[in-house]
Every structure is written in structure tokens, then in C-alpha cells.
C-alpha positions in Angstrom: 92.9 144.7 18.0 93.5 141.4 16.7 90.9 140.4 14.1 89.4 137.6 16.1 88.1 140.4 18.5 87.3 142.4 15.8 84.7 139.6 14.7 83.3 139.7 18.3 82.8 143.5 18.5 81.2 143.8 15.4 78.5 141.3 16.2 77.9 142.4 19.7 77.3 146.0 18.4 74.9 144.8 15.6 72.8 142.2 17.9 72.7 144.6 20.8 70.6 147.2 18.8 69.8 145.3 15.4 68.1 142.6 16.7 68.1 141.7 20.6 66.7 144.9 22.4 64.9 145.8 19.2 62.8 142.9 20.0 62.2 143.1 23.1 61.3 146.7 23.2 58.6 145.6 20.2 57.4 142.5 21.6 57.2 142.8 25.4 55.9 145.8 26.6 52.1 145.7 28.5 50.4 148.6 27.5 47.1 147.5 28.7 48.6 146.3 32.7 52.0 148.5 32.5 55.2 146.9 32.7 56.0 144.1 30.9 54.3 140.6 29.8 55.1 137.9 32.2 55.5 135.6 28.9 56.0 135.6 25.1 55.4 132.7 23.2 57.9 131.2 20.5 55.3 133.1 17.8 55.9 136.4 19.5 52.6 136.1 20.8 52.3 137.7 24.3 50.6 135.5 27.2 48.5 138.2 28.5 47.6 136.9 32.1 50.9 135.2 32.7 52.2 136.4 36.2 55.6 138.6 36.5 58.4 137.6 38.1 60.7 139.6 40.1 63.7 138.4 38.3 62.9 139.1 34.6 61.3 142.4 36.2 64.4 143.5 38.0 66.7 142.2 35.1 65.2 144.7 32.9 65.4 147.5 34.9 69.4 146.6 34.7 69.5 145.7 31.3 67.6 148.9 29.7 69.6 151.0 32.1 73.0 149.7 31.1 71.9 149.5 27.4 71.5 153.5 27.8 74.7 153.7 29.1 76.2 151.8 26.6 74.3 153.5 23.3 72.9 156.7 24.7 69.5 155.7 22.7 66.8 157.4 24.5 64.4 154.6 23.5 66.4 152.8 26.5 66.0 155.4 28.6 62.2 155.6 28.4 62.4 151.7 29.0 64.3 152.0 31.6 61.9 154.8 33.7 59.6 151.8 33.0 60.5 148.8 34.3 61.9 150.7 37.4 58.6 152.5 38.3 56.9 149.1 37.7 59.2 147.4 40.0 58.8 150.0 42.4 55.3 150.2 42.3 53.9 146.5 42.0 57.1 144.3 43.3 58.4 146.3 46.3 56.5 145.9 49.7 56.2 149.1 51.4 55.2 148.1 55.0 58.5 145.4 55.5 60.6 146.0 52.6 62.3 144.2 50.2 60.6 142.6 46.9 57.7 140.3 46.4 58.4 137.4 44.4 55.5 137.3 41.7 52.7 139.7 41.2 49.6 138.5 38.6 49.3 140.6 35.1 47.3 143.3 36.9 50.4 143.5 39.2 48.9 142.2 42.3 51.0 140.2 44.8 50.4 136.8 44.6 53.2 135.2 46.2 54.4 137.6 49.1 57.6 135.4 50.1 61.2 137.0 49.8 63.5 134.9 47.8 67.0 136.0 48.2 68.1 135.7 44.7 64.9 137.5 43.3 65.9 140.6 46.0 69.3 140.4 45.0 68.4 141.0 41.1 66.7 143.8 42.6 69.3 145.4 44.3 71.3 144.7 40.8 68.6 146.5 38.5 68.2 149.3 40.9 71.9 150.2 41.3 72.4 150.2 37.9 69.5 152.8 37.5 70.7 154.9 40.4 74.0 155.1 38.9 73.5 155.7 35.3 70.3 158.0 35.9 71.3 159.6 39.0 68.1 158.4 40.9 68.8 158.5 45.0 65.5 156.9 45.5 66.6 153.8 43.6 69.8 153.8 45.2 68.3 154.1 48.8 65.8 151.0 47.8 68.8 149.3 46.9 70.6 150.0 50.4 67.7 149.0 52.1 67.0 145.9 50.6 71.0 145.2 51.1 70.5 145.8 55.0 67.0 143.7 55.0 69.2 140.4 53.5 72.2 140.9 55.6 69.7 141.2 59.2 67.4 138.5 58.3 69.0 136.1 55.3 72.7 135.9 56.5 73.5 132.9 58.9 75.5 133.9 61.8 77.0 130.7 62.4 78.0 129.0 58.8 78.1 132.4 56.8 76.1 132.7 53.6 72.7 133.5 52.7 69.2 131.6 53.2 67.3 131.2 50.2 63.9 131.7 51.2 61.6 133.8 54.1 58.2 135.1 54.7 57.1 138.5 53.8 58.1 139.4 56.9 61.6 137.9 56.7 61.1 135.2 58.8 63.4 132.6 57.4 61.7 129.5 55.9 64.4 126.3 56.0 64.6 123.6 53.5 62.5 126.1 50.8 64.0 127.3 47.7 62.7 127.5 44.1 66.0 126.0 42.7 65.7 122.2 44.0 62.9 120.2 45.7 66.3 118.8 47.8 65.0 119.6 51.2 68.9 118.7 52.7 69.8 122.1 50.5 69.9 125.7 52.4 72.5 127.3 50.5 72.9 127.7 46.7 76.1 128.4 44.6 73.7 130.5 42.4 72.2 132.4 44.9 75.6 133.5 46.2 77.1 134.1 43.1 74.7 136.3 42.3 74.3 138.2 45.8 78.2 139.0 45.1 77.4 140.5 41.5 74.8 142.6 43.0 76.7 144.1 46.1 79.6 144.5 43.4 77.2 146.7 41.6 76.4 148.6 44.8 79.8 149.0 45.7 80.1 151.3 42.5 77.9 154.1 44.2 78.3 153.0 48.0 82.1 152.9 48.6 81.3 152.3 52.7 84.0 150.6 54.9 80.7 148.2 55.8 79.6 147.7 52.3 83.5 146.7 51.5 83.7 144.4 54.4 80.8 142.3 53.3 82.1 142.3 49.6 85.2 141.1 50.6 83.5 138.5 53.0 81.1 137.4 50.3 84.2 137.0 47.5 86.0 134.7 50.2 82.9 132.8 51.4 82.6 131.6 47.9 86.3 131.0 46.4 86.7 129.0 50.2 83.2 127.1 50.4 81.7 126.6 46.9 84.5 126.8 44.6 85.9 123.0 44.7 89.4 123.3 44.5 89.8 119.8 43.2 88.3 120.3 40.1 87.6 124.1 39.7 84.1 123.4 39.4 81.5 125.2 41.8 79.3 123.2 44.3 76.0 123.4 43.0 73.7 122.6 46.3 75.0 122.3 49.7 73.3 122.2 53.5 73.4 124.8 55.9 77.1 123.9 56.8 78.3 123.6 53.1 78.4 119.9 52.6 77.6 119.4 48.9 74.6 117.3 48.3 75.0 116.6 44.8 78.1 115.9 42.7 76.6 116.9 39.4 78.3 119.8 37.5 76.9 123.4 36.6 79.2 124.4 33.7 77.6 127.5 32.8 77.9 128.9 36.0 81.5 128.0 36.3 82.4 129.8 33.1 80.0 133.1 34.3 81.2 132.6 37.9 84.8 133.1 36.5 84.7 136.4 35.3 81.8 137.8 37.6 84.3 136.8 40.9 87.4 138.7 38.9 84.8 141.7 38.3 84.3 141.7 42.4 88.2 141.5 42.8 88.5 144.5 40.6 85.7 146.3 42.3 87.7 146.2 45.6 90.4 146.8 44.4 93.0 145.0 46.7 96.0 143.7 45.3 95.7 140.1 47.7 92.0 139.7 46.5 93.3 140.4 43.2 95.9 137.8 42.9 93.7 135.0 44.7 90.7 136.0 42.6 92.6 135.8 39.4 94.1 132.2 40.0 90.6 131.0 41.0 89.1 132.6 37.8 91.7 131.2 35.5 91.4 127.7 37.2 87.7 127.7 36.6 87.8 129.4 32.7 90.4 126.2 32.3 87.8 123.7 33.7 85.2 125.0 31.9 86.9 125.0 28.7 88.0 121.1 29.4 85.2 119.8 30.9 81.7 121.6 29.5 82.6 122.5 25.6 80.7 120.5 23.3 82.2 119.3 19.5 80.5 122.2 18.2 81.8 124.4 20.2 79.0 125.2 22.5 79.1 125.4 26.1 76.8 122.8 27.6 74.6 123.3 30.6 74.9 120.6 33.5 77.3 117.6 33.5 75.3 114.6 35.5 78.1 112.8 37.4 76.1 109.4 37.9 74.8 109.3 34.9 77.9 110.3 33.0 75.8 112.6 30.8 75.5 116.4 29.8 72.1 118.0 29.8 70.0 117.1 26.9 69.7 120.6 25.3 71.7 123.9 25.1 70.1 127.3 26.4 70.9 130.8 25.8 72.6 132.0 28.6 75.5 129.7 28.7 76.7 130.4 25.2 76.7 134.3 26.2 78.8 133.9 29.3 81.1 131.4 27.3 81.9 134.4 25.5 82.5 136.8 28.2 84.2 134.2 30.4 86.6 133.2 28.1 87.3 136.5 26.9 88.3 137.3 30.2 90.4 134.2 30.4 92.4 135.6 27.6 92.6 139.3 28.9 94.3 137.5 31.7 96.4 135.0 30.3 96.8 135.8 26.8 96.3 132.0 25.7 94.5 132.3 22.0 92.6 129.1 22.7 90.5 131.1 25.6 89.6 134.0 22.6 88.7 130.5 20.0 86.6 129.2 22.6 85.1 133.0 23.2 84.4 133.1 19.2 83.1 129.8 18.8 80.6 130.1 21.5 79.4 133.3 19.4 79.3 131.5 16.3 77.1 128.9 17.9 74.9 131.5 18.7 74.6 133.0 15.5 74.2 129.9 13.9 71.9 128.7 16.2 69.8 131.2 18.4 68.8 134.1 16.5 65.7 133.8 15.2 65.8 135.3 11.9 62.4 135.0 10.8 60.6 136.5 13.8 63.8 138.4 15.6 65.0 138.1 18.9 66.6 134.8 20.1 65.3 131.2 20.9 66.1 130.3 24.3 66.8 126.8 24.2 67.7 124.2 21.2 68.3 120.9 20.7 71.6 119.2 20.9 71.7 119.1 16.9 70.9 122.9 16.9 67.4 123.1 15.7 65.2 125.1 18.1 62.8 123.9 20.8 60.2 126.1 19.9 57.6 125.0 22.3 59.3 127.2 24.7 59.1 130.7 25.6 61.1 133.8 24.3 60.4 135.2 27.7 59.4 134.4 30.9 60.2 134.4 34.9 63.9 133.7 33.9 64.5 134.3 30.3 65.3 137.6 29.6 67.7 140.1 27.7 70.6 140.0 30.6 72.8 137.5 29.8 72.8 138.4 25.9 72.8 142.1 26.1 75.2 142.0 29.0 77.6 140.1 26.9 78.0 142.6 23.9 78.4 145.2 26.4 81.1 143.6 27.8 82.6 143.0 24.1 82.2 146.7 24.0 83.5 147.5 26.8 86.8 145.4 27.5 87.7 146.6 24.2 88.0 150.2 25.8 
């Protein structure tokens, strides 16, 4: 083990239990209404009446299950069970299947439509819970949801998944939660996290049908969503895959570089591994060349027409930079990638850790100062990226 990897490993182990998950365990549990608060303010006070989002809650199922698997800390087992039971009780649509998008603080549905991205994370979390705790109910719920997505949200003509449907699974054209551009019917973000969810499902369901879908989805992303002229993702696309914006989503590029290779590893097919390795390395090179700030932090987006980067840095891009560049180093043994992973982690340690109140800031300004007006937890702000970063650093050493 190199000294640089040792630095990554020491930091990851210390933050996972000593700061990050300690903060989430102590500050987010909603004892009055069940589950977890929908939002936590920068001063650690909960917004007790905030609505609760499927993405946050499904990611909590995954995170607590994965943390228990990595540490065998019984505290995470109890919190994983709490998160699972809340999602299964309040988000699961017992009549039509799949998962609601929002419930209120009392656990009552307030947005009954089906968001493909949100249901992808429901599958991802349920599978992890099923795998770690041998829960057949969670496995069956994940499999049922995948069948509903494939039956109702898959575009038979052009391939890929639509974004949104009614409660009854009637596709709603030109509507999604990620952009107001009505031309957009396919998004990189949904497809990246669909393949992530199905890759996890493949670990407990190695059926021919699922393997075929995972392979198809992997190659769809490699061929339709990866721009092989510059090795970045297309961000938003029309139904027939025409890009609608030239903007770059740099955090997703480095995240995708390792998630896609993870999918190829799960398939275990030599052709898929060879094809995906090329894409993963090239995407990591592009992210390295185009996305790293002078500070070592990973930029969020680059707006091509304005020739500018996003004005702030968020927590999740830094976490994905650590894992993505670590993955690229393992594939190529090029030291610059390991250095980039370490630089991103050093930026996190310096600017994202709240050393007064614990936990992580979600966003910082370009000068590294925290954007304290923003929540430390909300619908998308969760411990999934940072906990997974630590777990991946620990796992890859093995």
C-alpha cells in the first residue's frame, strides 16, 4: 500500500464513523413522526414540517445498510431497518406498485407521480438492504419495481427510460424534475442511476433477463450518452437522443467513469470489460483535464456558451472525484490520478467538514467558505456520496 493510499484510507475510516454517520445518526431521526426529517438547517436544527423525498429516504436505506456491512456496527443495522420500514410503509404504492415521489412530514403522499430517478434509488436501497440483511421482502419489492419501470417507462422505439409517469404508470411527456426544457425526454442522470441500481440488483438476481437488461443499458449509455468526441456525458437529450445543451456535467463524468466500469465488472464479460475500461479511462482523463480547479476541487458544471464554470462547489462532486480518480489509478497505475483523488479529499477536509457542529457542509463558495444558508440535509443532500466514498476506499484496498 502506498503512502498516499494510506492517507486516503486513514481519513476515510475516521470520517465515516467519527463524523459523517455520527452526525446523521444524532441529528436526522424524526422521533415524533417516524423515519427521518425532510431537511436539516445549517445550524443542525430540523425543519420538522418539511416534506420527505423518495431520493433521500431510499439513499438512507442504502447508506445505513452499506455502513453496517462495512463496519458491523449494530447502530447502523437499526437505522437501516428504520429507513427501510419507512420507505416500505409510506413511499411504496400498494395499489399500483413503485414509489411515490414525496410524502409530507406525517408520511402522507403529497406527490403520487412516479419519478424514474427516484424509483431507481428505491431499487438501489432495497437491494442493498436485501443483500446485507437477507430480506426477501425487500428483494421482491425491488424486482417488482424494476419490472414496472421496464414495462412502462422503457422507450421501445429509441431505447432508454422516460422520466415521469402518473401514479398509474401513464408516461407524462416532456416533464421531469431535472430541467424545465420541454424538449428533454431523456437525461444522463436518470440512466446513470438506473444502471447503478440494476448493477446492484444483479448481485442478488443473476437471471438471464436481468443480465440482458443490464448489458443493454450499459451499452446504451456507452453509445448514446457518452460523447466520444470529448469523453464527457451529454447532459439532456430528446427522445431520439439529440443533445439539447452543450454544457458539461463534470461531477457526473467522473462518477460515471467508475460506475460504468463497476457495471462491467458485475457482468463479468470480457468484451464489456474491455469496452468499458476504455471509456472509463478516457472519461477520467477528460475530467482530469477539464474539471479540476486550481484548488484541487472538482467543478460541478461548465457552461460552454458563457465559457464559465459553476459558481460554487458541492460535496458530492468531491466524493466522486476521489473514487473516480482512484478507479482510474487502479486501471492505469498513472500517479496523476491518485494525486487527483488525494487533492479532492484534501479539499474536502479543509472546506467541507463542519468542525464546530459536525457533519459536512453541502456547498461552499469558490473561495472555500461554506454556504451556510443552505441545508445540511434535504431531498438530494444525503450521506450516500460521502459514505460510499469512504466505503469504496476501504473496499478497494482489499
